[in-house]
The first five atom37 places (N, CA, C, CB, O) and aatype in JSON, in Angstrom:
{
  "aatype": [20, 20, 20, 20, 20, 20, 20, 20, 20, 20, 20, 20, 20, 20, 20, 20, 20, 20, 20, 20, 20, 20, 20, 20, 20, 20, 20, 20, 20, 20, 20, 20, 20, 20, 20, 20, 20, 20, 20, 20, 20, 20, 20, 20, 20, 20, 20, 20, 20, 20, 20, 20, 20, 20, 20, 20, 20, 20, 20, 20, 20, 20, 20, 20, 20, 20, 20, 20, 20, 20, 20, 20, 20, 20, 20, 20, 20, 20, 20, 20, 20, 20, 20, 20],
  "atom_mask": [
    [1, 1, 1, 1, 1],
    [1, 1, 1, 1, 1],
    [1, 1, 1, 1, 1],
    [1, 1, 1, 1, 1],
    [1, 1, 1, 1, 1],
    [1, 1, 1, 1, 1],
    [1, 1, 1, 1, 1],
    [1, 1, 1, 1, 1],
    [1, 1, 1, 1, 1],
    [1, 1, 1, 1, 1],
    [1, 1, 1, 1, 1],
    [1, 1, 1, 1, 1],
    [1, 1, 1, 1, 1],
    [1, 1, 1, 1, 1],
    [1, 1, 1, 1, 1],
    [1, 1, 1, 1, 1],
    [1, 1, 1, 1, 1],
    [1, 1, 1, 1, 1],
    [1, 1, 1, 1, 1],
    [1, 1, 1, 1, 1],
    [1, 1, 1, 1, 1],
    [1, 1, 1, 1, 1],
    [1, 1, 1, 1, 1],
    [1, 1, 1, 1, 1],
    [1, 1, 1, 1, 1],
    [1, 1, 1, 1, 1],
    [1, 1, 1, 1, 1],
    [1, 1, 1, 1, 1],
    [1, 1, 1, 1, 1],
    [1, 1, 1, 1, 1],
    [1, 1, 1, 1, 1],
    [1, 1, 1, 1, 1],
    [1, 1, 1, 1, 1],
    [1, 1, 1, 1, 1],
    [1, 1, 1, 1, 1],
    [1, 1, 1, 1, 1],
    [1, 1, 1, 1, 1],
    [1, 1, 1, 1, 1],
    [1, 1, 1, 1, 1],
    [1, 1, 1, 1, 1],
    [1, 1, 1, 1, 1],
    [1, 1, 1, 1, 1],
    [1, 1, 1, 1, 1],
    [1, 1, 1, 1, 1],
    [1, 1, 1, 1, 1],
    [1, 1, 1, 1, 1],
    [1, 1, 1, 1, 1],
    [1, 1, 1, 1, 1],
    [1, 1, 1, 1, 1],
    [1, 1, 1, 1, 1],
    [1, 1, 1, 1, 1],
    [1, 1, 1, 1, 1],
    [1, 1, 1, 1, 1],
    [1, 1, 1, 1, 1],
    [1, 1, 1, 1, 1],
    [1, 1, 1, 1, 1],
    [1, 1, 1, 1, 1],
    [1, 1, 1, 1, 1],
    [1, 1, 1, 1, 1],
    [1, 1, 1, 1, 1],
    [1, 1, 1, 1, 1],
    [1, 1, 1, 1, 1],
    [1, 1, 1, 1, 1],
    [1, 1, 1, 1, 1],
    [1, 1, 1, 1, 1],
    [1, 1, 1, 1, 1],
    [1, 1, 1, 1, 1],
    [1, 1, 1, 1, 1],
    [1, 1, 1, 1, 1],
    [1, 1, 1, 1, 1],
    [1, 1, 1, 1, 1],
    [1, 1, 1, 1, 1],
    [1, 1, 1, 1, 1],
    [1, 1, 1, 1, 1],
    [1, 1, 1, 1, 1],
    [1, 1, 1, 1, 1],
    [1, 1, 1, 1, 1],
    [1, 1, 1, 1, 1],
    [1, 1, 1, 1, 1],
    [1, 1, 1, 1, 1],
    [1, 1, 1, 1, 1],
    [1, 1, 1, 1, 1],
    [1, 1, 1, 1, 1],
    [1, 1, 1, 1, 1]
  ],
  "atom_positions": [
    [[0.84, -1.18, 0.0], [0.0, 0.0, 0.0], [0.88, 1.24, 0.0], [-0.96, 0.0, 1.21], [1.95, 1.26, 0.62]],
    [[0.44, 2.24, -0.69], [1.16, 3.5, -0.82], [0.58, 4.53, 0.13], [1.11, 4.0, -2.28], [-0.64, 4.58, 0.34]],
    [[1.42, 5.35, 0.7], [0.97, 6.44, 1.54], [1.22, 7.75, 0.82], [1.69, 6.42, 2.92], [2.31, 7.99, 0.29]],
    [[0.2, 8.58, 0.8], [0.29, 9.89, 0.14], [0.06, 10.95, 1.2], [-0.75, 10.02, -1.02], [-0.83, 10.84, 2.04]],
    [[0.87, 11.97, 1.15], [0.77, 13.06, 2.11], [0.08, 14.26, 1.47], [2.16, 13.46, 2.65], [0.36, 14.6, 0.32]],
    [[-0.82, 14.87, 2.22], [-1.53, 16.04, 1.73], [-1.51, 17.09, 2.84], [-3.0, 15.69, 1.3], [-1.93, 16.82, 3.97]],
    [[-1.03, 18.26, 2.51], [-0.97, 19.34, 3.51], [-2.22, 20.2, 3.39], [0.31, 20.2, 3.32], [-2.49, 20.81, 2.36]],
    [[-2.97, 20.24, 4.48], [-4.21, 21.01, 4.53], [-4.1, 21.97, 5.7], [-5.46, 20.08, 4.66], [-3.84, 21.55, 6.83]],
    [[-4.31, 23.24, 5.46], [-4.24, 24.2, 6.57], [-5.28, 23.86, 7.65], [-4.48, 25.64, 6.05], [-6.41, 23.48, 7.35]],
    [[-4.88, 24.0, 8.89], [-5.78, 23.71, 10.01], [-7.05, 24.56, 9.93], [-5.07, 23.96, 11.34], [-8.11, 24.13, 10.39]],
    [[-6.94, 25.74, 9.35], [-8.1, 26.62, 9.25], [-9.23, 25.98, 8.42], [-7.7, 27.95, 8.63], [-10.41, 26.21, 8.69]],
    [[-8.86, 25.2, 7.42], [-9.87, 24.52, 6.6], [-10.64, 23.52, 7.46], [-9.22, 23.81, 5.39], [-11.86, 23.46, 7.4]],
    [[-9.92, 22.75, 8.25], [-10.58, 21.78, 9.13], [-11.47, 22.5, 10.14], [-9.54, 20.92, 9.87], [-12.57, 22.04, 10.44]],
    [[-11.0, 23.61, 10.65], [-11.81, 24.39, 11.59], [-13.06, 24.93, 10.9], [-10.99, 25.55, 12.18], [-14.15, 24.87, 11.47]],
    [[-12.91, 25.45, 9.69], [-14.06, 25.97, 8.95], [-15.08, 24.86, 8.65], [-13.6, 26.62, 7.65], [-16.29, 25.1, 8.68]],
    [[-14.58, 23.67, 8.36], [-15.46, 22.55, 8.03], [-16.03, 21.86, 9.28], [-14.7, 21.54, 7.2], [-16.95, 21.05, 9.18]],
    [[-15.47, 22.18, 10.43], [-15.86, 21.51, 11.69], [-15.66, 20.0, 11.57], [-17.34, 21.84, 12.04], [-16.51, 19.21, 11.98]],
    [[-14.51, 19.62, 11.01], [-14.19, 18.21, 10.83], [-12.83, 17.91, 11.43], [-14.21, 17.84, 9.35], [-11.94, 18.76, 11.51]],
    [[-12.7, 16.66, 11.85], [-11.4, 16.21, 12.35], [-10.52, 15.85, 11.15], [-11.56, 14.98, 13.31], [-10.99, 15.74, 10.02]],
    [[-9.24, 15.69, 11.43], [-8.3, 15.29, 10.38], [-8.72, 13.95, 9.79], [-6.85, 15.22, 10.94], [-8.7, 13.77, 8.57]],
    [[-9.1, 13.0, 10.65], [-9.52, 11.67, 10.16], [-10.77, 11.75, 9.28], [-9.78, 10.74, 11.35], [-10.85, 11.07, 8.26]],
    [[-11.74, 12.58, 9.68], [-12.94, 12.74, 8.87], [-12.6, 13.31, 7.5], [-13.96, 13.65, 9.58], [-13.15, 12.89, 6.49]],
    [[-11.69, 14.28, 7.47], [-11.3, 14.89, 6.21], [-10.55, 13.9, 5.33], [-10.43, 16.14, 6.46], [-10.77, 13.85, 4.12]],
    [[-9.68, 13.1, 5.92], [-8.95, 12.07, 5.17], [-9.93, 11.08, 4.56], [-7.93, 11.34, 6.08], [-9.79, 10.7, 3.4]],
    [[-10.92, 10.65, 5.34], [-11.93, 9.72, 4.82], [-12.72, 10.34, 3.67], [-12.9, 9.29, 5.93], [-13.02, 9.67, 2.68]],
    [[-13.05, 11.62, 3.79], [-13.76, 12.33, 2.73], [-12.92, 12.34, 1.45], [-14.09, 13.77, 3.17], [-13.44, 12.05, 0.37]],
    [[-11.65, 12.66, 1.55], [-10.77, 12.72, 0.38], [-10.61, 11.33, -0.24], [-9.39, 13.29, 0.77], [-10.61, 11.2, -1.47]],
    [[-10.47, 10.3, 0.59], [-10.35, 8.93, 0.07], [-11.58, 8.54, -0.74], [-10.14, 7.94, 1.23], [-11.47, 7.98, -1.83]],
    [[-12.77, 8.85, -0.19], [-14.02, 8.51, -0.88], [-14.16, 9.31, -2.17], [-15.23, 8.76, 0.03], [-14.58, 8.78, -3.2]],
    [[-13.81, 10.58, -2.1], [-13.9, 11.44, -3.28], [-12.98, 10.95, -4.39], [-13.56, 12.89, -2.9], [-13.37, 10.91, -5.55]],
    [[-11.76, 10.59, -4.03], [-10.81, 10.08, -5.03], [-11.29, 8.76, -5.62], [-9.41, 9.89, -4.39], [-11.22, 8.56, -6.83]],
    [[-11.79, 7.86, -4.78], [-12.3, 6.58, -5.26], [-13.49, 6.78, -6.18], [-12.69, 5.67, -4.08], [-13.6, 6.13, -7.22]],
    [[-14.37, 7.68, -5.81], [-15.54, 7.99, -6.62], [-15.12, 8.49, -8.0], [-16.41, 9.04, -5.92], [-15.66, 8.04, -9.01]],
    [[-14.18, 9.41, -8.04], [-13.72, 9.98, -9.3], [-13.01, 8.93, -10.16], [-12.79, 11.15, -9.04], [-13.22, 8.87, -11.37]],
    [[-12.17, 8.13, -9.55], [-11.46, 7.09, -10.3], [-12.43, 6.09, -10.91], [-10.46, 6.38, -9.41], [-12.25, 5.65, -12.05]],
    [[-13.46, 5.71, -10.14], [-14.43, 4.76, -10.68], [-15.29, 5.42, -11.77], [-15.34, 4.23, -9.55], [-15.54, 4.82, -12.81]],
    [[-15.72, 6.63, -11.52], [-16.56, 7.35, -12.48], [-15.88, 7.46, -13.84], [-16.9, 8.76, -11.95], [-16.54, 7.35, -14.88]],
    [[-14.58, 7.67, -13.84], [-13.82, 7.8, -15.08], [-13.3, 6.46, -15.59], [-12.66, 8.75, -14.88], [-12.54, 6.39, -16.56]],
    [[-13.72, 5.39, -14.92], [-13.36, 4.01, -15.29], [-11.86, 3.78, -15.33], [-13.96, 3.67, -16.65], [-11.35, 3.01, -16.15]],
    [[-11.15, 4.46, -14.43], [-9.7, 4.28, -14.34], [-9.33, 3.06, -13.5], [-9.05, 5.53, -13.75], [-8.3, 2.41, -13.74]],
    [[-10.17, 2.74, -12.53], [-9.85, 1.69, -11.56], [-11.1, 0.86, -11.32], [-9.31, 2.3, -10.22], [-12.22, 1.36, -11.41]],
    [[-10.91, -0.42, -11.0], [-12.04, -1.33, -10.8], [-12.84, -0.98, -9.55], [-11.54, -2.75, -10.7], [-12.37, -0.27, -8.66]],
    [[-14.05, -1.49, -9.5], [-14.94, -1.29, -8.37], [-14.29, -1.79, -7.08], [-16.28, -2.0, -8.61], [-14.37, -1.12, -6.04]],
    [[-13.67, -2.95, -7.13], [-13.03, -3.53, -5.94], [-11.91, -2.66, -5.39], [-12.49, -4.9, -6.27], [-11.83, -2.44, -4.18]],
    [[-11.05, -2.18, -6.27], [-9.96, -1.31, -5.83], [-10.49, 0.0, -5.26], [-8.99, -1.03, -6.98], [-9.98, 0.51, -4.26]],
    [[-11.52, 0.54, -5.9], [-12.1, 1.8, -5.42], [-12.77, 1.6, -4.07], [-13.12, 2.35, -6.43], [-12.68, 2.46, -3.19]],
    [[-13.44, 0.48, -3.89], [-14.05, 0.17, -2.59], [-12.98, 0.08, -1.51], [-14.86, -1.15, -2.66], [-13.16, 0.6, -0.41]],
    [[-11.87, -0.58, -1.83], [-10.76, -0.66, -0.87], [-10.21, 0.73, -0.56], [-9.63, -1.56, -1.43], [-9.96, 1.05, 0.6]],
    [[-10.04, 1.54, -1.58], [-9.51, 2.89, -1.38], [-10.43, 3.7, -0.47], [-9.33, 3.6, -2.72], [-9.97, 4.47, 0.37]],
    [[-11.74, 3.52, -0.65], [-12.72, 4.26, 0.14], [-12.94, 3.61, 1.51], [-14.05, 4.34, -0.6], [-13.71, 4.11, 2.33]],
    [[-12.25, 2.5, 1.76], [-12.38, 1.75, 3.02], [-13.83, 1.3, 3.23], [-11.9, 2.61, 4.21], [-14.39, 1.44, 4.32]],
    [[-14.42, 0.76, 2.15], [-15.79, 0.28, 2.18], [-15.85, -1.12, 1.59], [-16.73, 1.23, 1.4], [-14.96, -1.54, 0.85]],
    [[-16.92, -1.84, 1.92], [-17.17, -3.1, 1.22], [-17.64, -2.74, -0.19], [-18.25, -3.99, 1.98], [-18.01, -1.59, -0.45]],
    [[-17.6, -3.71, -1.09], [-18.09, -3.45, -2.45], [-19.56, -3.03, -2.41], [-17.91, -4.7, -3.35], [-19.97, -2.11, -3.12]],
    [[-20.34, -3.7, -1.58], [-21.77, -3.39, -1.48], [-21.99, -1.95, -1.02], [-22.45, -4.36, -0.51], [-22.81, -1.24, -1.59]],
    [[-21.26, -1.53, 0.01], [-21.4, -0.16, 0.5], [-20.92, 0.85, -0.54], [-20.63, 0.03, 1.81], [-21.49, 1.93, -0.67]],
    [[-19.86, 0.5, -1.27], [-19.35, 1.41, -2.29], [-20.35, 1.54, -3.43], [-17.99, 0.92, -2.82], [-20.53, 2.64, -3.96]],
    [[-20.99, 0.45, -3.82], [-22.02, 0.51, -4.86], [-23.15, 1.43, -4.41], [-22.57, -0.92, -5.18], [-23.66, 2.23, -5.19]],
    [[-23.55, 1.31, -3.15], [-24.59, 2.21, -2.6], [-24.11, 3.66, -2.63], [-24.96, 1.79, -1.15], [-24.87, 4.56, -2.99]],
    [[-22.85, 3.89, -2.26], [-22.26, 5.23, -2.29], [-22.25, 5.79, -3.71], [-20.82, 5.19, -1.72], [-22.53, 6.97, -3.92]],
    [[-21.94, 4.94, -4.68], [-21.99, 5.37, -6.07], [-23.4, 5.81, -6.44], [-21.52, 4.22, -7.01], [-23.59, 6.85, -7.07]],
    [[-24.39, 5.03, -6.03], [-25.78, 5.37, -6.31], [-26.19, 6.7, -5.69], [-26.7, 4.27, -5.81], [-26.9, 7.49, -6.31]],
    [[-25.73, 6.94, -4.45], [-26.02, 8.21, -3.78], [-25.46, 9.39, -4.57], [-25.44, 8.21, -2.35], [-25.97, 10.51, -4.5]],
    [[-24.39, 9.12, -5.31], [-23.74, 10.16, -6.11], [-24.09, 10.06, -7.59], [-22.24, 10.08, -5.93], [-23.4, 10.62, -8.44]],
    [[-25.17, 9.33, -7.88], [-25.71, 9.2, -9.24], [-24.71, 8.68, -10.25], [-26.23, 10.52, -9.7], [-24.64, 9.15, -11.39]],
    [[-23.92, 7.69, -9.81], [-22.96, 7.02, -10.7], [-23.38, 5.56, -10.8], [-21.49, 7.16, -10.17], [-23.45, 4.86, -9.79]],
    [[-23.65, 5.13, -12.0], [-24.1, 3.76, -12.24], [-22.92, 2.81, -12.33], [-24.95, 3.69, -13.52], [-21.83, 3.18, -12.78]],
    [[-23.14, 1.58, -11.9], [-22.11, 0.56, -12.06], [-22.21, -0.08, -13.45], [-22.23, -0.53, -10.96], [-21.35, -0.86, -13.85]],
    [[-23.26, 0.28, -14.17], [-23.46, -0.25, -15.51], [-23.0, 0.77, -16.55], [-24.94, -0.63, -15.74], [-23.2, 1.97, -16.39]],
    [[-22.38, 0.27, -17.6], [-21.88, 1.15, -18.65], [-22.26, 0.55, -20.0], [-20.33, 1.35, -18.55], [-21.81, -0.54, -20.36]],
    [[-23.08, 1.27, -20.73], [-23.52, 0.8, -22.05], [-23.18, 1.84, -23.1], [-25.04, 0.49, -22.05], [-23.35, 3.04, -22.89]],
    [[-22.69, 1.37, -24.22], [-22.31, 2.26, -25.31], [-23.53, 2.78, -26.08], [-21.37, 1.54, -26.27], [-23.5, 3.86, -26.66]],
    [[-24.61, 1.98, -26.06], [-25.79, 2.38, -26.83], [-27.03, 1.77, -26.19], [-25.66, 1.94, -28.3], [-26.94, 0.92, -25.31]],
    [[-28.18, 2.23, -26.65], [-29.45, 1.69, -26.18], [-29.57, 0.22, -26.59], [-30.65, 2.51, -26.74], [-30.11, -0.6, -25.84]],
    [[-29.08, -0.11, -27.77], [-29.13, -1.49, -28.24], [-28.34, -2.43, -27.33], [-28.6, -1.59, -29.68], [-28.78, -3.54, -27.03]],
    [[-27.17, -1.97, -26.89], [-26.36, -2.78, -25.98], [-27.09, -3.0, -24.65], [-24.98, -2.11, -25.73], [-27.05, -4.09, -24.09]],
    [[-27.76, -1.96, -24.17], [-28.53, -2.07, -22.93], [-29.67, -3.08, -23.09], [-29.1, -0.68, -22.53], [-29.87, -3.93, -22.23]],
    [[-30.42, -2.99, -24.21], [-31.54, -3.9, -24.45], [-31.02, -5.34, -24.56], [-32.3, -3.5, -25.74], [-31.65, -6.27, -24.06]],
    [[-29.88, -5.52, -25.22], [-29.3, -6.86, -25.36], [-28.94, -7.43, -24.0], [-28.05, -6.81, -26.26], [-29.23, -8.59, -23.71]],
    [[-28.31, -6.63, -23.16], [-27.95, -7.08, -21.81], [-29.2, -7.4, -21.0], [-27.11, -6.03, -21.1], [-29.22, -8.38, -20.26]],
    [[-30.22, -6.57, -21.12], [-31.46, -6.78, -20.4], [-32.13, -8.08, -20.86], [-32.4, -5.57, -20.61], [-32.67, -8.82, -20.04]],
    [[-32.1, -8.35, -22.15], [-32.68, -9.56, -22.7], [-31.93, -10.8, -22.21], [-32.67, -9.5, -24.23], [-32.54, -11.83, -21.94]],
    [[-30.61, -10.7, -22.1], [-29.79, -11.84, -21.68], [-29.83, -12.08, -20.17], [-28.35, -11.61, -22.1], [-29.38, -13.13, -19.7]],
    [[-30.36, -11.14, -19.41], [-30.36, -11.25, -17.94], [-31.35, -12.3, -17.47], [-30.69, -9.9, -17.29], [-31.49, -12.53, -16.26]]
  ]
}
């Protein structure tokens, strides 16, 4: 596992009324969300990055209006639906 350092002024944490740990968790989830949304990283890796189970991460994606399904066209969607 890689550790990344981010310098955030204490004033930001005070303004947000958040602890350092809460802010770190927020950034981890935000990064995982963005990486998954742009299809850079798999769902499993993003769930790990966000420190969530896959199920909880899928729910988190839904809360942020990001689908786990990706279709190039309506025809591809109908085909997948028919095969389900």
